[in-house]
N, C-alpha and C positions, 0 to 999 in steps of 0.2 A: 655028231661032232663032240671032242673033248674040249673041255673049257679049264684054263688055267686063269687065275686071278694075279696080276702084276701090280704092286703098290708102289706108285712113283714117289721115292721119297730122297732124292739126289739134290734137291734144290739147296741153295746157300742159305735161303731164309733170311738174308740181310735186314730187310725192312722190320721183321719182327725180334732182330736181336739174334739172329743165328740159331743154329740147332733145331729147326723148323719141327723134325719127327719127333724130337723128344719134348717140345714144349706142350705144357698144361692145358687142357680145357676141361674145367669142372673136374679137377683132380685125376684125369686120365690123360695119357699123351695122344697126339694125334695119330702116332702110328698105332698104338692098341686100340683107337676107335676105328682105323681103317682094316685093322687085322679082324676085328669083330666083325665089322661089315662083309669083309672077303669070305669068312668061314659060313656066312649064309648060302654062298653060291657055289663054293668049290672045295674040294679038300685037296686042290693043288694051288699052293698060294707062294709066291714068291716076292721079294722086294728089291726093287732097285735103287742103288744109292752109289754115291761116288766113291764111299770108303765105308767099311764094315762099322768103323767106330761111329758113324753117324746115324745109325738105327740103334745100336746096343744090341743085347742078347735077345733074340725071341724065339729062337729055336727054328725059324723058317730060313729056308735058302734065300741068300742075299747075293744077287747077281750085280756084279760091279758095272757101272755105265760105260760104254762104249768110250774109251780116253779121248779119242779122236773128234768126240761130239760134244756138243754143250746143250743143256737143257733137257725137256722131256724127251726128245727123239734118242737122246743117248741110253735113257731108260728102255723104251721100247725097242731099240736095238738089241739089247741084251735079252729080249724075249725069246729070240731065236734058239737059245739054249734050253728052252722049256720043251717038254715032250706033251704036245697038244697040238690040236688043229687050229684052236681059237685062243685068244689072250684077251681079256679083260683089263683094260688098264684103269685105275684109278688113282687120284693124288691122295696123299697122307693128310693133306691139308683142307679137305671137304668133307666136313662132319656131318652132313645132313643128306647124303646121298639116297635116292629113292630105292626101296627094297626090289621094286620091279625092273631095275636098271640092265640085269644082263637078259632078261626075257624080251624086254621091248627091244634091246638091240639087235637080238638074235632075229626077232620078226622083221626087223629093218635092213639085216644083212642081205637077204635074197642073193643076188648074183654080184653083188658088190664084195671089194677086199676088205672093207672096213664100215662100220656104222658108228656114228657119232651121237653123242647125247647135244640137244639144242633145247634152249629156252630162252623167254625174253628176248628174241631177235639176235641170240648168240649161239655159235656153236662151241661146244665145251669138249675139244680133241682129247683132252685127258682124260675124259670119261667115255672110252671107245671099246669097242670089239673089234679085233683085227685078225685076219687070217694069217696064221703064222707063215705060210708058204709065201705071201707078198712081202714079208719083212726081209726077205733077201735082197730086194731092190732099194733098200735104205743106203747101202753104199753108193750106188749111181747118183741117187736123189742127193746125198751129201757132197759128191764129187762135184756137183753144179753149184756148189756154194751155198745151197739152201739148207735151213736148218728147223724149219717150223713144221709141228705136227700136223697142222692143217694143210700145209704145202703138200707134205707127204701123203695124206689122204686124198688129196685132190690128185696127184699123180697116178695114185693105184686104183682110184674111184671109190666113192663112199655115198652111204646115204645118211642123211641127217634125220634123228629121230625126235620129234618135238615132246616137250613135256609140258603142259599147261600153267603149271606154276614153275617156281624157280627154285629146286632143290640142289642147285650147284654152287651155293654161296661158297667161296673159299676165303681162307683168313691168311692175309698177309701181312698185317699190321696189328699194333697193340688195340688200334681203335676196333678193328674189325673182330679181334680176340674177344674185346670186350661185348661187342655185338653178338657174337656166338653164344658166349656165356648167358647173355640176358636171354636169347631164344631158347636155352637148355632149362631155365628157370620155371 
């Protein structure tokens, strides 16, 4: 199977003051941290965003979110343009992703169309491995009025892959940014 990594960076980030992909954490942008992480796993990396200006110049392919959709599913829908059999989605605002993320998700994929990270009793659908042939079903799913990634994963069939700790802390507020800064010290 071929793997591409898609960094989801299309959120508005209003709770943190906007421009989330370019927010700084310990002197580096969220997006730069996500790109560094993605480079561990694949040479095929793209960024999903609402507009190119949202992510700045990275030298990577920017896939614009499907305009008829809102939220992370809009970014996932753009992954249909990637030339791969599987796509790993990671959010730009989750700075402590485990290095074994794609390997463990591949193990959990089996006969499912998606494998999603889980920890502390929660499924984290933005940290997921998706078979790209299943993404063609997003249009029908969205036509039903639904928009959630977990709902789409339930529709196509997924496995939850549990992590014993909780490396999926994401930053949505100034308080969480301060917490992430403290964790890095």
